[in-house]
N, C-alpha and C positions, 0 to 999 in steps of 0.2 A: 162430728158434724162441723162444717166450716162456718166461721163467723166473719162478719165484715171486718176488714183490716188485718186479717190473718196473713202472715208471711209464709207462703208455701213454696215448695220446690220439688223437682223430680230429677232423677239422674238421667244422663244422656251418654251415649257411646260407651256402653259397658261400665258404667259407674266412674268414668274418667273425670267427669265434672258434673255439676248440678245446675239446673236452670231455675231461676227464682222469679217470683212475682207476688203481687198483692191481690188477695181475693176481695172483691168489692161487694157484689150482690148478684142474685139471679143467675148463678152458675157462670159468672164472668170474672175474668182475671185481667189486671193491668200489669203488663210486664215490658221489659226493655230488651229489644232484640235487634239483630241485623238481618238484612234481607238474605235469602238463600237462593236467589235467582242465578241460574247458569247463564253466563254471558253469551253463550252460543245459541240460546233459545229466546224466542220472543215472549213477552209477557202475556200475549193472547193465548199461549199454550197452557197456561195455568188456570185452575178453577178455584174460586173462593169457596170457603166453607158455607154449606147451606144453612147452618144454624146461626152463625155470627157474622159471616161475610169476610172473615179474616183470610188473607192470602199471604202466607209467609214468604213466598218466592218474590213478591214485589213490595210488601209492606215491611218497613223497618222503623227503628226508633222506639218511642213509647207507644205501645199498641194495646187495644182492648180486644180480648178474644174469649171464646167459650172455654170451659175447663178442659174439654177434650182436645182442642187445638193446642192448649198449653202443655198438656201431658204427653201427647203423641203416643198414647198407648202405654205409657210408663206409670209406675206406682206413685201416688201422691204422698208427700211428707210435709209435716208441719215444722217450720223452723222454731226452735225453742230459745227463749230469752231467760235471763236470771238463773242460769244453771251454775253449779259449783265448778271450781277449778278442776276437780277430779273428773266430773262428767265431761267437761270441755275437752280434756286431754284424751279421754277414752273414745270420743266420737270423731268422725271425719270432719276435717276443716270445711266450713261453709254450711254446717248443719245446725249449729247452736252458738250461743254467745253468753258471756257472763254479764252483759250489759242489760239494763232495763229498757223498756220501750214505751212509746207514747200511747195515749188512748186511741181506740179504733177510729173515732170521728176525725181526729187529726191526721191519722195515717191515710185514710181514704181521701181526705181533702188534698194532701200532698200529691198522692198518686194521680188524682183527677186533674189537678193543676198542671202536672207535667204532661198529661195526655192532651189537655186543651191547648198546650203551647205549640201544637202542630209540629212543624219541622224542627223548631228549636228544641222542644222537648227536654231531654236530659243531656243534650249535647251529642257529640259523635261517639258511636260505640267503639270501645277499645277493650280488647280482651283482658289486659292487665291493669289498665288505669280507669276504665269506665264501663263496667259490664253490668249484667242483670242483677248480680248480688249487690253491687254498689247502689243501684237504683232502689232495690227492695229495702236495704238497710237504711238508706236516706229517708224513705217513706216512713219507716218504723221508728227511727231514732233522731232524724235530723242530721246524722253523720253519714257521709258517703264512704263506706268501707267495704272491702272484699277480703274475707279470710281465705278464700280459695286462692286468690292471686298472691296474697302475702305468703301463705304457706309454700306455694310453688317457688317463690323467690328464696325463701328460707332454706328449702331443700337444695336448690341450686347452689347457694352459698356454701352449705355444708359439704356438698360433693366437690365443689371447686377447691375449697380449703383442704379437703382430704387428698385430692389429687396433686396439689402443689406442695404438700408437706413431705411427700415421698416420691421416689422414682416411679415413672408411669409404666404400667403394665396392665394387660387385660385382667389379670388375676386381681391386682390391687383395685382396679376400677370396679370389678364385680363385688369385691369385699366391701368397698366404701358404699356402693349403692345399696347393698343388702343391709349394712349397718344403719344407714339413714332410714330405710324403710321399716326395719324391724324395731329398732330402738326408739324411733319417732322423736329424735332429739329436737327436730324443728318445732315440735308442739310447744316447747317452753317459750321459744321466741314468739310464736303465734299467740300464746296466752298473754304474754306481756303486751303485745300489740293490741289485743282485744281489751285488756284492762286500761290501756291508755285512753280508750274511747270513753270508759266510765269516768275517768278523771276529768277529761275535757267537758263531758256533758254535765257532770256534777259541778264543776267550777263555774260554768256558764250560769247554772241555776242559782248558785250561791252569790255570784256577782249581781244578778238581777234582784235577788232578795235583799242583799245589803244596800243596793242603790235605792230600793223602795223605802227601806227603813230609814236611811239617812235623809231622804227627801221628806218623810213624815216628821222626823225630828226637827229639821230646819224650818219647816212650815209652822211647827208648834212654837218654836223659839221666837220667830218673827211675827207671829200672829198676836195682835193686841186687841183686847176687849174694848169695845166702844165706851167712851166716858159717859157716865150717866148725866143727863141734862139737869140744869138747875130748876128748882121749883120756886117760883116767886109768888108772894102773896100780894 
């Protein structure tokens, strides 16, 4: 059963990537997307969803839609937080994280704020730098990160390094691609990237806590009790 503030996702295009969003309430999801309109067709040719009014061909940015519009007939999955390093490596990038997440009310508040920002929203959609996972992770943790995008970059770096370390041939290229896919070497880099998020988040919390403690100590040191008045007979 879904709860407010849940980070959900579904796979698209034969599991090549996953689309992410935040479940808010009443079968509604806030997610970040780009318009799917065909430039050769007029917007009047498209119909909005009868349930939620969402029109993916003409609406983009941070949007609110029903769960059916979000899933598009695909299976729903729950993004997991606080998983172990072993579980993280065993699962597909962009499906779990070793980081902790914030309480549901804060998550929903962030998502709603981005939705209410109108055209500004979460900024311009960018597949590698500002996508739906960046948005969902920001809502959940306050950190805008995409493990899907990072793992894709990590794979590309491993392939490029392998191709440049030896003479190029189709056979070598196939071997390198197979090695990267099977051995999943890129997962080590992706895990370290994910753990950096923990460090940043924890560091921020520690700085805030230390600042509060120091402020209390200083206020106590400089606070003086009022002198008792003299009693005259």
